[in-house]
C-alpha positions as CSV (number, residue, x, y, z in Angstrom):
1,M,126.2,128.8,102.2
2,S,123.2,127.7,100.1
3,E,119.6,127.4,101.4
4,T,120.1,123.7,101.8
5,A,123.1,124.1,104.0
6,A,121.4,123.2,107.2
7,K,120.4,119.7,108.3
8,E,117.0,118.8,106.8
9,T,114.6,116.1,107.9
10,Y,112.1,114.5,105.7
11,S,109.5,111.7,106.0
12,F,109.7,108.7,103.7
13,Q,107.1,108.5,101.0
14,T,104.3,106.3,102.3
15,E,105.1,103.5,99.8
16,V,108.8,103.5,100.9
17,G,107.8,103.0,104.5
18,R,105.6,100.1,103.6
19,L,108.3,98.6,101.4
20,L,110.7,98.8,104.2
21,D,108.3,96.9,106.5
22,I,107.8,94.2,103.8
23,V,111.5,93.8,103.1
24,A,112.4,93.5,106.8
25,G,109.9,90.8,107.4
26,S,110.0,88.8,104.1
27,L,113.7,88.7,103.2
28,Y,115.0,87.7,106.6
29,S,116.3,84.3,105.5
30,N,118.0,85.9,102.5
31,R,119.6,88.8,104.2
32,E,122.9,88.5,102.5
33,I,121.4,89.9,99.3
34,F,121.8,93.4,100.8
35,L,125.5,93.3,99.9
36,R,124.7,92.1,96.3
37,E,122.2,95.1,95.9
38,L,124.6,97.7,97.2
39,V,127.5,96.4,95.1
40,S,125.2,96.4,92.1
41,N,124.3,100.0,92.8
42,A,128.0,100.9,93.1
43,S,128.7,99.2,89.8
44,D,125.9,101.0,88.1
45,A,127.3,104.3,89.4
46,C,130.6,103.5,87.9
47,D,129.1,102.4,84.6
48,R,127.1,105.7,84.3
49,L,130.2,107.9,85.0
50,R,132.3,105.9,82.5
51,Y,129.7,106.7,79.9
52,L,129.5,110.4,80.8
53,A,133.3,110.7,80.7
54,I,133.2,109.8,77.0
55,T,132.0,113.3,76.2
56,A,133.2,115.0,79.4
57,P,136.6,113.5,80.3
58,S,137.2,116.1,83.0
59,L,134.7,114.3,85.2
60,V,137.3,111.5,85.8
61,E,140.5,113.6,85.5
62,G,143.1,112.2,87.9
63,D,141.0,109.1,88.8
64,Q,140.2,107.0,85.9
65,Q,140.3,103.5,87.5
66,F,136.9,102.7,88.8
67,R,136.6,100.5,91.9
68,I,134.4,99.3,94.7
69,D,135.9,99.0,98.1
70,I,134.4,97.1,101.1
71,S,135.7,97.6,104.6
72,L,134.7,96.2,107.9
73,D,135.0,97.5,111.4
74,A,134.2,94.9,114.1
75,K,134.6,97.3,116.9
76,A,132.4,100.0,115.5
77,K,130.1,97.3,114.1
78,T,130.0,98.9,110.6
79,I,130.2,97.7,106.9
80,T,131.3,100.3,104.4
81,I,130.8,100.0,100.6
82,R,132.6,102.8,98.8
83,D,132.7,103.6,95.1
84,N,134.2,106.3,92.8
85,G,131.3,106.4,90.4
86,V,129.0,109.3,89.4
87,G,127.8,110.1,92.9
88,M,124.7,112.2,93.9
89,N,123.8,115.7,94.8
90,H,121.1,117.0,97.2
91,D,118.3,116.6,94.6
92,D,119.5,113.1,93.5
93,L,119.3,112.0,97.2
94,L,115.8,113.2,97.6
95,E,114.6,111.5,94.4
96,T,116.5,108.3,94.8
97,L,116.6,107.6,98.6
98,G,113.3,108.8,99.8
99,T,110.7,108.2,97.2
100,I,109.7,105.6,94.7
101,A,108.7,107.5,91.6
102,R,106.8,104.8,89.8
103,S,103.1,104.7,88.8
104,G,101.0,102.0,90.3
105,T,103.3,101.6,93.4
106,A,100.5,101.7,95.9
107,A,98.4,99.0,94.1
108,Y,101.5,96.8,93.7
109,L,102.3,97.0,97.4
110,E,98.8,96.0,98.2
111,T,99.7,92.7,96.4
112,L,102.9,92.4,98.5
113,D,101.0,93.1,101.7
114,K,98.7,90.1,101.1
115,G,101.7,87.9,100.9
116,D,101.8,84.2,101.4
117,K,99.0,83.1,103.7
118,K,100.8,79.9,104.6
119,N,103.8,81.5,106.2
120,G,102.8,85.1,106.7
121,K,105.5,86.4,104.4
122,S,105.3,88.1,101.0
123,D,106.5,86.1,98.0
124,L,110.2,86.7,97.3
125,S,109.6,86.8,93.5
126,L,106.9,89.5,93.9
127,I,109.3,91.6,95.8
128,G,112.0,91.0,93.1
129,Q,109.6,92.3,90.5
130,F,109.6,95.6,92.3
131,G,113.3,95.8,93.2
132,V,114.3,96.6,96.7
133,G,117.7,97.8,95.9
134,F,119.2,100.2,98.5
135,Y,116.4,99.6,101.0
136,S,117.6,96.0,101.6
137,A,120.4,97.6,103.8
138,F,117.9,98.0,106.6
139,M,117.6,94.2,106.9
140,V,120.9,94.1,108.6
141,S,121.4,97.6,110.0
142,D,119.7,99.9,112.4
143,R,121.1,103.0,110.7
144,V,122.5,103.7,107.2
145,D,124.7,106.7,106.4
146,V,125.4,107.7,102.8
147,V,128.1,110.3,102.1
148,T,128.2,111.3,98.4
149,R,129.6,113.8,96.0
150,K,128.5,114.1,92.4
151,A,131.1,114.1,89.7
152,G,131.9,117.6,88.5
153,E,130.4,119.2,91.7
154,Q,132.2,120.4,94.8
155,E,129.5,119.9,97.5
156,A,129.2,116.6,99.3
157,W,126.2,115.5,101.3
158,L,125.3,113.1,104.1
159,W,122.0,111.2,103.9
160,S,121.1,109.3,107.2
161,S,118.2,107.2,108.4
162,D,117.2,104.4,110.8
163,G,114.6,103.2,108.3
164,K,111.7,104.0,110.6
165,G,110.0,106.8,108.8
166,E,112.4,109.7,108.4
167,F,115.7,110.5,106.8
168,S,118.0,113.6,107.0
169,I,120.2,115.3,104.5
170,E,123.0,117.7,105.4
171,P,126.2,119.1,104.0
172,A,129.3,116.9,104.4
173,E,133.0,116.6,103.4
174,R,134.3,114.3,100.8
175,D,137.6,114.6,99.0
176,E,136.6,112.8,95.8
177,R,133.5,112.0,93.7
178,G,131.5,108.9,94.4
179,T,129.4,107.4,97.2
180,T,130.2,105.8,100.6
181,V,127.4,103.7,102.2
182,T,128.0,102.9,105.9
183,L,125.8,100.3,107.5
184,H,125.6,100.2,111.4
185,I,125.0,96.5,111.9
186,K,122.3,95.0,114.1
187,K,123.2,92.7,116.9
188,D,121.6,89.7,115.2
189,A,123.6,90.4,111.9
190,K,127.1,90.2,113.3
191,E,128.0,87.4,110.9
192,F,128.3,90.1,108.2
193,L,131.3,91.6,110.0
194,E,133.4,88.5,109.3
195,E,135.7,88.7,106.3
196,T,135.1,85.0,105.3
197,R,131.3,85.7,105.1
198,I,131.9,88.8,102.9
199,R,134.2,86.9,100.6
200,H,131.7,84.1,100.2
201,I,128.8,86.6,99.4
202,I,130.7,88.5,96.8
203,K,132.0,85.3,95.1
204,T,128.5,83.9,95.1
205,Y,126.5,87.0,94.0
206,S,128.9,89.5,92.5
207,D,131.7,87.6,90.8
208,H,130.5,89.0,87.4
209,I,130.7,92.6,88.4
210,G,132.9,94.3,85.8
211,F,134.8,96.5,88.3
212,P,137.2,95.2,91.0
213,V,135.4,94.7,94.3
214,K,138.1,94.8,97.0
215,L,138.3,93.9,100.7
216,G,141.4,95.7,101.7
217,D,144.1,94.8,99.2
218,E,142.3,91.6,98.1
219,T,140.1,91.6,94.9
220,L,137.1,89.4,95.6
221,N,135.6,89.0,92.1
222,E,136.8,88.1,88.7
223,A,136.0,91.6,87.4
224,S,135.4,90.4,83.8
225,A,132.4,90.9,81.6
226,I,130.5,87.7,81.8
227,W,128.9,88.0,78.4
228,T,132.4,87.9,76.8
229,R,133.0,84.4,78.0
230,Q,132.2,81.3,76.0
231,P,128.6,80.1,76.8
232,K,129.8,76.7,77.9
233,E,132.1,78.3,80.5
234,I,129.2,80.0,82.3
235,T,127.3,77.9,84.9
236,E,123.6,78.1,85.5
237,E,124.3,79.7,88.9
238,Q,126.5,82.4,87.3
239,H,123.7,83.2,84.9
240,R,121.2,83.4,87.7
241,E,123.3,85.9,89.7
242,F,124.2,88.0,86.6
243,Y,120.4,88.1,85.8
244,H,119.7,89.2,89.4
245,H,122.3,92.0,89.0
246,I,121.4,93.2,85.5
247,A,117.6,93.0,86.2
248,H,117.6,93.9,89.9
249,A,115.3,90.9,90.3
250,F,114.9,87.9,92.5
251,D,113.2,85.5,90.3
252,D,115.1,83.0,88.1
253,P,115.5,83.5,84.3
254,W,112.9,81.6,82.3
255,M,115.2,81.5,79.3
256,T,118.8,82.5,78.6
257,I,119.9,83.6,75.0
258,H,123.7,84.0,74.8
259,N,125.4,84.1,71.4
260,R,128.1,86.0,69.4
261,V,127.3,87.3,66.0
262,E,130.1,88.0,63.4
263,G,129.5,89.7,60.1
264,V,128.8,93.2,58.7
265,V,128.0,94.2,62.3
266,S,129.5,92.1,65.1
267,Y,128.0,91.9,68.5
268,I,127.4,89.7,71.6
269,N,124.0,89.3,73.3
270,L,123.3,87.9,76.7
271,L,119.5,88.1,77.1
272,Y,117.3,86.8,79.7
273,I,113.5,86.3,79.8
274,P,112.2,86.6,83.4
275,S,110.0,83.9,84.9
276,T,107.6,86.6,86.4
277,Q,106.2,89.8,85.0
278,P,108.5,92.8,85.7
279,F,106.8,95.6,87.7
280,D,106.7,98.1,84.9
281,L,105.6,95.8,82.1
282,F,102.4,97.6,81.3
283,E,103.4,101.2,82.1
284,P,102.6,103.6,79.3
285,E,106.3,104.5,78.6
286,R,107.0,100.9,77.5
287,K,110.7,101.2,78.4
288,G,113.2,98.6,77.5
289,H,115.8,97.3,80.0
290,V,118.5,95.7,77.9
291,K,121.8,97.5,78.4
292,L,123.9,98.6,75.4
293,Y,127.7,98.4,75.7
294,V,130.3,99.3,73.1
295,N,133.6,97.3,73.8
296,R,132.4,96.6,77.3
297,V,131.7,100.3,78.0
298,F,128.2,100.9,79.2
299,I,126.3,103.3,76.8
300,T,122.6,103.4,77.8
301,E,119.7,101.4,79.1
302,D,117.3,103.5,77.1
303,T,117.4,101.0,74.2
304,S,114.2,101.7,72.3
305,G,116.2,101.6,69.1
306,L,117.9,98.3,70.1
307,L,114.8,96.1,70.6
308,P,111.1,96.5,69.8
309,T,108.9,97.7,72.6
310,W,107.0,94.4,72.4
311,L,110.1,92.7,73.7
312,R,110.5,95.0,76.7
313,F,110.3,92.2,79.2
314,L,113.8,91.1,78.1
315,R,116.7,91.8,80.4
316,G,120.4,91.6,79.7
317,V,123.3,93.0,77.7
318,V,124.2,93.7,74.0
319,D,127.8,94.6,73.4
320,S,129.2,95.6,70.0
321,E,132.6,96.7,68.8
322,D,131.2,98.2,65.6
323,L,129.4,101.1,67.2
324,T,131.0,104.4,68.2
325,L,131.5,105.1,71.9
326,N,129.8,108.6,71.6
327,I,126.7,107.3,70.0
328,S,123.8,109.7,70.8
329,R,120.2,109.0,71.7
330,E,119.2,110.3,68.2
331,M,121.7,108.0,66.6
332,L,120.2,105.1,68.4
333,Q,117.0,105.6,66.4
334,T,118.7,106.1,63.0
335,D,122.0,104.3,63.1
336,P,121.9,101.6,60.2
337,K,124.3,99.3,62.2
338,L,121.9,99.4,65.2
339,A,119.0,98.6,62.9
340,K,120.9,95.4,61.7
341,I,121.5,94.4,65.4
342,R,117.8,95.0,66.1
343,T,116.7,92.8,63.3
344,G,119.1,90.1,64.2
345,L,118.2,90.1,67.9
346,T,114.5,90.1,67.3
347,K,114.6,87.1,65.0
348,K,116.9,85.3,67.3
349,V,114.6,85.8,70.3
350,L,111.6,84.6,68.2
351,T,113.5,81.6,67.0
352,E,114.4,80.6,70.6
353,I,110.9,81.2,71.9
354,K,109.4,79.0,69.1
355,K,111.9,76.2,69.9
356,K,110.9,76.3,73.6
357,A,107.2,76.4,72.7
358,E,107.6,73.2,70.6
359,K,109.9,71.3,73.0
360,K,108.3,72.2,76.3
361,P,104.7,73.4,75.8
362,D,103.9,73.1,79.6
363,E,106.7,75.6,80.4
364,Y,105.7,77.7,77.5
365,E,102.3,78.2,79.0
366,T,103.9,80.1,81.9
367,F,105.8,82.4,79.5
368,W,102.7,83.1,77.4
369,S,100.6,83.8,80.5
370,N,103.2,86.4,81.6
371,F,104.1,88.0,78.3
372,G,101.6,87.0,75.6
373,A,99.7,90.2,75.8
374,V,102.9,92.2,75.2
375,V,104.2,89.9,72.4
376,K,100.9,90.4,70.5
377,E,101.7,94.1,70.3
378,G,104.2,93.1,67.7
379,L,101.4,92.0,65.4
380,I,100.5,95.7,65.2
381,E,103.9,97.2,65.1
382,D,106.1,94.8,63.1
383,A,104.3,93.9,59.9
384,T,107.3,92.1,58.4
385,L,107.4,89.7,61.4
386,R,103.7,89.0,61.8
387,D,103.9,85.4,60.5
388,R,106.7,84.6,62.8
389,I,104.9,86.1,65.8
390,L,101.7,84.3,65.0
391,E,103.6,81.0,65.2
392,I,104.4,81.6,68.8
393,C,101.0,83.0,69.8
394,R,98.8,80.9,72.0
395,F,95.1,81.2,72.8
396,T,92.5,79.8,75.1
397,S,89.5,78.3,73.4
398,T,86.3,76.4,73.9
399,Q,88.1,73.2,73.2
400,G,89.6,72.9,76.7
401,S,91.6,74.5,79.5
402,G,95.1,74.5,77.8
403,Q,96.6,76.9,75.3
404,V,96.3,76.3,71.6
405,S,98.2,77.6,68.6
406,L,96.6,78.7,65.4
407,A,98.1,75.7,63.7
408,D,96.3,73.5,66.3
409,Y,93.1,75.3,65.6
410,V,93.3,75.1,61.8
411,G,94.3,71.4,62.0
412,R,91.0,70.5,63.7
413,M,88.6,72.7,61.9
414,K,85.3,71.1,61.0
415,E,84.4,70.0,57.4
416,G,83.0,73.0,55.6
417,Q,84.4,75.5,58.1
418,E,86.1,78.3,56.3
419,A,86.8,80.8,59.2
420,I,88.7,81.0,62.4
421,Y,86.0,82.0,64.9
422,Y,86.7,84.1,67.9
423,I,85.0,86.1,70.6
424,A,86.7,89.0,72.4
425,G,85.8,90.5,75.8
426,E,87.4,91.8,79.0
427,D,87.0,88.7,81.2
428,A,87.9,85.3,79.9
429,A,85.6,83.5,82.3
430,K,82.6,85.6,81.3
431,I,83.1,85.3,77.5
432,A,83.5,81.5,77.9
433,H,79.8,81.5,79.0
434,S,78.5,84.0,76.4
435,P,75.3,83.1,74.7
436,H,76.9,83.9,71.4
437,L,78.9,80.6,71.8
438,E,75.9,78.3,72.2
439,G,75.4,77.3,68.5
440,F,79.1,76.8,68.0
441,K,79.4,74.6,71.1
442,A,76.3,72.6,70.0
443,K,78.1,71.8,66.7
444,G,81.5,71.2,68.3
445,I,83.0,74.2,66.5
446,E,86.0,75.6,68.3
447,V,86.0,79.3,69.2
448,L,89.1,81.3,70.4
449,L,88.5,83.3,73.6
450,L,90.3,86.6,73.4
451,S,90.4,88.6,76.6
452,D,93.6,90.9,76.3
453,P,92.8,94.5,75.5
454,V,95.4,94.3,72.6
455,D,93.4,91.6,70.9
456,E,90.8,93.8,69.3
457,F,93.6,96.0,67.8
458,W,95.8,93.4,66.3
459,M,92.8,91.8,64.8
460,Q,92.4,95.0,62.8
461,H,95.8,94.3,61.2
462,V,95.8,90.5,60.9
463,T,92.9,89.4,58.9
464,E,93.7,85.8,58.2
465,Y,96.0,82.8,59.0
466,E,97.0,80.3,56.3
467,G,94.1,81.6,54.1
468,K,91.5,81.3,56.8
469,P,89.9,84.6,57.7
470,F,89.4,85.6,61.4
471,K,85.7,86.1,62.1
472,S,84.1,87.5,65.3
473,I,81.1,85.5,66.4
474,T,79.6,88.8,67.8
475,R,79.5,90.4,64.4
476,G,77.5,89.4,61.3
477,A,75.3,86.4,60.7
478,A,76.3,83.1,62.0
479,D,75.7,80.8,59.0
480,L,76.6,77.4,60.6
481,D,74.5,75.3,58.2
482,A,77.5,74.6,55.8
483,I,79.6,73.3,58.6
484,K,79.4,69.6,59.2
485,G,79.4,69.5,63.0
486,E,77.6,67.4,65.6
487,E,73.9,67.6,64.7
488,T,71.6,68.8,67.4
489,A,68.1,67.5,68.1
490,D,66.7,70.8,66.9
491,E,68.3,70.4,63.5
492,K,67.1,66.8,63.1
493,K,63.4,67.8,63.2
494,E,61.5,70.0,60.9
495,D,61.5,73.6,62.1
496,D,57.7,74.3,62.0
497,D,58.1,77.5,64.1
498,A,60.0,79.4,61.4
499,A,56.9,81.1,60.0
500,S,55.3,81.8,63.4
501,I,58.4,83.7,64.5
502,D,58.0,86.3,61.8
503,S,55.1,88.1,63.6
504,L,57.1,88.3,66.8
505,I,60.1,89.8,64.9
506,A,57.9,92.4,63.3
507,A,56.3,93.4,66.7
508,I,59.7,93.7,68.3
509,R,61.2,95.6,65.5
510,Q,58.3,98.0,65.5
511,E,58.4,98.5,69.3
512,L,62.2,99.0,69.6
513,G,62.5,101.2,66.6
514,A,65.9,103.0,66.3
515,E,67.2,101.3,69.5
516,V,68.2,98.3,67.3
517,K,69.5,98.1,63.7
518,D,67.4,95.0,63.1
519,V,65.7,92.1,64.7
520,R,66.1,88.6,63.2
521,S,66.0,84.9,64.0
522,S,69.2,83.5,65.3
523,K,71.2,80.4,64.3
524,R,73.8,80.8,67.0
525,L,71.5,80.5,70.0
526,T,70.4,77.2,71.5
527,E,69.8,77.9,75.2
528,S,69.5,81.7,75.6
529,P,66.4,83.6,74.3
530,V,68.3,86.6,72.9
531,C,71.7,88.1,72.1
532,L,73.0,91.4,70.5
533,I,75.5,91.4,67.6
534,A,77.1,94.0,65.5
535,D,76.3,94.0,61.7
536,E,78.8,92.7,59.3
537,G,80.4,96.0,58.4
538,D,80.0,97.6,61.9
539,M,82.5,97.9,64.7
540,D,82.8,94.7,66.9
541,V,81.0,95.0,70.2
542,N,84.0,94.7,72.4
543,L,86.2,97.1,70.4
544,E,83.4,99.8,70.6
545,R,83.4,99.3,74.4
546,L,87.2,99.7,74.7
547,L,87.3,102.8,72.5
548,K,84.4,104.4,74.6
549,R,86.3,103.7,77.8
550,H,89.5,105.4,76.6
551,G,87.5,108.4,75.2
552,R,88.3,107.6,71.6
553,L,84.7,107.1,70.6
554,Q,82.0,109.6,71.3
555,G,78.2,109.1,71.4
556,G,76.2,106.0,71.8
557,G,77.8,103.9,69.1
558,M,76.2,102.0,66.3
559,P,72.8,100.3,67.1
560,R,73.1,96.5,67.1
561,I,71.1,93.7,65.7
562,L,68.9,91.8,68.2
563,E,68.8,88.0,67.5
564,I,66.0,85.9,69.0
565,N,66.1,82.1,69.5
566,P,63.0,80.7,67.8
567,G,63.4,77.4,69.7
568,H,63.3,78.9,73.2
569,A,60.1,78.1,75.1
570,M,59.6,81.8,76.1
571,V,60.1,83.0,72.6
572,K,57.6,80.5,71.3
573,K,54.9,81.7,73.7
574,L,55.6,85.3,72.7
575,A,55.4,84.3,69.1
576,N,52.0,82.8,69.6
577,R,50.9,85.9,71.4
578,A,52.3,88.1,68.6
579,G,50.1,86.1,66.1
580,Q,46.9,87.1,67.8
581,A,44.5,89.7,66.3
582,D,45.2,92.6,68.7
583,A,48.9,92.2,69.1
584,E,49.6,95.8,68.1
585,N,47.9,97.0,71.4
586,D,49.3,94.3,73.6
587,S,51.2,96.2,76.4
588,L,52.8,93.0,77.8
589,L,54.2,92.1,74.4
590,K,55.6,95.6,74.1
591,D,57.2,95.4,77.6
592,A,58.6,92.0,76.7
593,A,60.3,93.5,73.6
594,H,62.2,96.0,75.8
595,L,63.0,93.3,78.4
596,L,64.5,91.0,75.8
597,F,66.6,93.9,74.5
598,D,67.8,94.7,78.1
599,Q,68.5,91.0,78.8
600,A,70.8,90.8,75.8
601,R,72.5,94.0,77.0
602,I,73.0,92.5,80.5
603,A,74.5,89.3,78.9
604,D,77.0,91.5,77.2
605,G,78.1,93.1,80.6
606,E,76.1,96.3,80.0
607,S,73.3,98.0,82.0
608,P,69.7,98.2,80.9
609,A,69.0,101.1,78.6
610,D,66.6,102.7,81.1
611,P,67.0,101.0,84.6
612,V,63.7,102.6,85.9
613,E,61.6,101.4,83.0
614,F,63.4,98.0,83.2
615,G,62.2,97.7,86.7
616,R,58.6,98.7,85.9
617,R,58.4,96.4,82.9
618,L,59.8,93.4,84.8
619,T,57.3,94.0,87.6
620,A,54.4,94.2,85.1
621,V,55.4,91.0,83.4
622,M,55.8,89.1,86.7
623,E,52.4,90.3,87.9
624,S,50.7,89.0,84.8
625,A,52.4,85.7,85.1
626,L,51.4,85.2,88.8
């Protein structure tokens, strides 16, 4: 007998315990979904074994007909779901039914804990993003027993738990491969011991399952691959339930893309775009979740060769009769037929998304809010599709609260405007109030507000749109004179202060020295006294900040240019002071130079260069003013 032969007791991972509490409270009115989840798991187990058997046929020797059986025992108050799929061994049970091995789980469950303040329950769609799966069984049962035996192995195991903090694993007996899940039904869930209730649930939620789901001798589902049917034959409800099954989700699909392609490579795709962000959307692995089938035989869900990573939010199925059943992971990356499918799928998805954007812009805002940051990764990774991706990109801007396309922006550019202006930062609300925008707002010139981390990186690859270059307003000079915008009061009068500002610029430049690259008069500022910008050929301010944070840029970075607003009342007074005879020895003027520099840093979301000296200088200047 092995070391694991005795009964072992374990505590659930903390996150599992919290998930169980949330599920029990939040899904009460939807308790019937436990059966959908368990039948889906059984179907997945059969799918996985059918694929493994392609190269290891001995795994299904003597039992090649996959099935899912449901049995009820009203006297014992149990429901049993049995499959002859791949099964699990001791380690699989530990990994699958006791922990949630996903990064960010704790933070995500914090979101679930907050829930809906109105009714005290967590939002169902949020839970769906996480995927409750097996744990939904505890909504209707006070104990769950799982007897399982992995295909190709002799040992069987019993996993058991009441869902209250612990579970046990011990050796068991089982004549065949597969898994049997037995639910000991709670008193308030007796309705699920009725055959009519079970029939209704399976027909509603699991009719699309590709293996027969039986209750005794009766087959409850159609047991045909839904994607092989004609699109017009599939109802919206059937699409919704298949999406729930394939994505292990609770939200409704935002879009369905179902079509058959005939040609050099023939395939069927049934793809769904979720209406909420999947839990793992921004995980570093960037895994896809579209299942690949060959002649309705499941091959893999690791479909990095089937769709680009920037479409990883897609869920669904692609089925081709032209691929080989024993296609390997390496072949997925190099098979020319798969490359053709990838190209066709990607273009089809872009086409359908563009149609939706044009026909229903309000609904499209929801999609873009959820997945825009991911789609923009394609601007970096798919050079041949950049123009098509740019067509579906949307942005916030200084023009208003809605989303704008680049075509919208170009169509309302001012006379004399040659560039598409943008400002990038980490917080959309903060950059909307950046001092860099003042001169542009004063002239009514629209500026795109970019707040996704990916924005700085795709801007390194996409330099123009329809011949109009992209230009950051935090880099280089802002020459707004050539643009015919709304004239400001300052522009209508003679600028008599231009000469007097020179002495102040010289004083600040001398005092700050190497801390700044240059000091100059600003044409972009109308209200704030100062701002910092990168020089024309230097790295943009926000990109430098991002690279430092991720350890990809060492040192202090390039010094920036300090721009001062010659029309600001404080700057005017400092200019007058700088023009006096003994300005070189004016300690207040020197302190003011550093304070202006620190003020500009603070406006950019940074700290003063020297906090102690900042405090001393601020005190000194205030004392002189009182």
